[in-house]
Wavefront OBJ file of the C-alpha trace (Angstrom):
o trace
v 105.062 121.317 87.990
v 103.329 117.938 88.232
v 105.026 114.566 87.687
v 103.952 114.290 84.046
v 105.282 117.758 83.227
v 108.551 116.951 84.999
v 108.993 113.744 83.004
v 108.358 115.604 79.754
v 110.838 118.326 80.711
v 113.450 115.719 81.608
v 112.923 113.922 78.301
v 113.213 117.161 76.342
v 116.454 118.009 78.127
v 117.848 114.534 77.481
v 116.878 114.645 73.801
v 118.471 118.070 73.385
v 121.774 116.618 74.582
v 121.806 113.734 72.091
v 124.112 114.206 69.103
v 123.704 110.756 67.568
v 121.394 111.042 64.519
v 120.728 107.283 64.473
v 119.598 107.317 68.093
v 117.369 110.334 67.459
v 115.798 108.597 64.460
v 115.113 105.445 66.468
v 113.624 107.475 69.317
v 111.415 109.264 66.815
v 110.167 105.910 65.499
v 109.473 104.756 69.040
v 107.435 107.867 69.811
v 105.458 107.495 66.580
v 104.748 103.850 67.378
v 103.479 104.688 70.841
v 101.251 107.430 69.422
v 99.783 105.035 66.857
v 99.385 102.152 69.293
v 95.725 101.270 69.497
v 96.207 97.817 70.956
v 96.378 96.072 67.586
v 99.393 94.025 66.610
v 100.353 93.741 62.959
v 101.632 90.292 62.032
v 103.351 89.112 58.894
v 101.829 86.284 56.868
v 104.582 84.007 58.138
v 103.754 84.857 61.756
v 100.058 84.201 61.116
v 100.902 80.815 59.565
v 103.087 79.897 62.538
v 100.311 80.853 64.958
v 97.822 78.702 63.048
v 100.221 75.746 63.289
v 100.707 76.346 67.030
v 96.964 76.553 67.646
v 96.437 73.302 65.752
v 99.193 71.619 67.788
v 97.585 72.751 71.040
v 94.177 71.543 69.906
v 95.748 68.156 69.058
v 97.473 67.944 72.438
v 100.912 68.184 70.829
v 102.650 70.197 73.520
v 104.676 69.803 76.700
v 103.727 71.121 80.091
v 106.221 73.420 81.765
v 107.385 70.578 84.007
v 107.791 68.184 81.056
v 109.793 70.751 79.095
v 111.947 71.482 82.140
v 112.708 67.776 82.676
v 113.486 67.338 78.989
v 115.865 70.305 78.882
v 117.616 69.125 82.054
v 118.056 65.677 80.517
v 119.582 67.203 77.385
v 121.989 69.245 79.486
v 123.144 66.123 81.297
v 124.017 64.343 78.026
l 1 2 3 4 5 6 7 8 9 10 11 12 13 14 15 16 17 18 19 20 21 22 23 24 25 26 27 28 29 30 31 32 33 34 35 36 37 38 39 40 41 42 43 44 45 46 47 48 49 50 51 52 53 54 55 56 57 58 59 60 61 62 63 64 65 66 67 68 69 70 71 72 73 74 75 76 77 78 79
């Protein structure tokens, strides 16, 4: 038995021991998602709007570098 077959067998055994219907349903959704995954991400309209705002802010130079953000957060913690 190769490694892939062993992993599948182990997963099947683990699934057969689960008695929680909610957990089984969530695992089923996870498996379906991984089967359908083609590299595309589906975003809501709100997420798309937020990304457009973020892109515009970056283009306008309205952002902090990592170091600037770190200094700012440390200053807030000291207050």
